[in-house]
Residue, then its C-alpha position, 0 to 999 in steps of 0.5 A: m830560664n833567663s837572668t830576669i826570671r831568675a831574679l824574679s824567682g828569688a825575690l818571690l820565694a824570699t818574700a813569700c811570707a810577706f805577701a797578702g792573701t788567704s791561707h788557702a789556694t784560690v788557683v786550683i790545679t786539675g788532678t793530684r799527680v802528673v804522669f809524663p809518658a816519655k813518648a809524649g815529649e810533653v804534658t799539659v796541666r790545667m789550672s783555674n783561678q777561682n778568685t775575683t782577684p789576679a794572682l802571680i804564678e810561678s812553677w818549676v820541677d824538682a827532684g825531691d828537695e822540698q826546699s827547692t827554688p826555681d833558680k837552683v833546680n836541675t831537672p830535665f824539664l822545662i815549664t812554659p810559662p814559668l812565671f805569669r799573671m793569672e787573671p780572676n775567673r780564668d783558666q791557664s795551661l802549663r806545658i811541661l816539656f822533657t828537655h835533657s838529662d845530665q844523667p840518663l834516667p832509668s829505662d826499666r822503671e819510672s822516675l819520680f819528680f815534683l811539680n811546684v806551683l807557687e801562687v802569690p796573691p796581690k797586695p791589698n790596697a790601703l783601704q782594705v787594710q786600714d785599721k786592720n792587722y793582717l798576715q800575708f802568705a804565698i801558697r805552694s802546691r807540690l804534686k808528684l810527677f812520674y816520668r814513665p819510660d816507653g815500653l814498660p811491662g805490665d799495666p800501671l793501673k794493675a800495679p796496686s793489685q800486685l803488691t805483696f805483704k810480709a810480716g816484719s818487726n822493727g824492734a818495738n812494733a810489728e810491721l808490714v814489708v810491702h814489696n812492689p814487683t812492678p816498674y811503677y810507683v804505687t802510693v798506698s793511702h790506707v792499710t789495715v791488718t786483721v789479727a785475732g778478729a781486731e783491725h790494726k791500722v798500718d802506716t801508709g806511704m809510697v813504694a818505689p818500683l821493684s822495691d820494698m817499703h816497711l810500714a809500722i803496725t799501730d798497737l801491735n807488738q807481735k808479727p801478724a800470722t801468715g794469712s792475716v787479712i789486709d785491706y788496703a787502698c792505693i791511688n791510681d793515675f787519675g787520683a782515685d782510690v782503688v780498694l783492694k784486699g791482700s794477706v800476709a805471705q809466708 
C-alpha cells in the first residue's frame, strides 16, 4: 500500500463517525465467511451496492485485532482494489491474494484471519440536512477468513460431526468441554444439553483446530451425566447451519 493510500486510510478511520449515512450497511457482501485454499493463490469476494447513492469502500485483512487499521496490519494478504468508489446499484469484486508471511503459517491446520470492509457513505448536501439534526456513520463489516493449507486430512464439511463433548465445571457453573480433533476451525452456533428431561442452553463459540473449548451451561450447577443428549448446530463453509446430535462422553 503506497503512502497516498495509507494517508487516505488513516483519514477515513479517524473520521469514521463524522460521515453521513444510515446505521445499516447498504453494501452487501456475498457470504458470511471466506475460505482461502492455499493452492488457489487468490480468492474473490463479491459485493453489491444496493443503495441509490455511491459509497467509498476500503478493505483490509487483520490477524485478530478488532481495532486494526489498514496502515498498521501485517498479514500475508493483499487486496485489490484496497480503496475505491462503489457506484449505486452496481456489483464489485475484491481480489484477495496471498503474498508472503514473515513467519510461516502452520501446514497441519487452518489459520484464522479477518476480512474488514469499511463502507463510507457520501456526505449529504446542504438541502438534505437543512433545519435537521443528523448523525453520520461509517459501517465496518468483519468476516472470518480461513486460510486452508493444501493436503489437510479429512473433509471440512464433516468436521462439525467429529466434535466430542465432556462434562466439566468452572466453579460456579457446569460446562461442556468441546474437543475438535480436526485441522479445521468449527463455529458452534447453538448448543443445548438435556439433563433430567430439561433442556439447558449452552454458550457458543468457535473451537480452533486440534483444540478444546470450554462452554458454560446456563442454570446448571452440577455436571451433566455421561450420555446426556446434546443438540448442537455448526456453521459450514457456505454459511449454513448444520444441525447435529451428540452426547456427553465419559
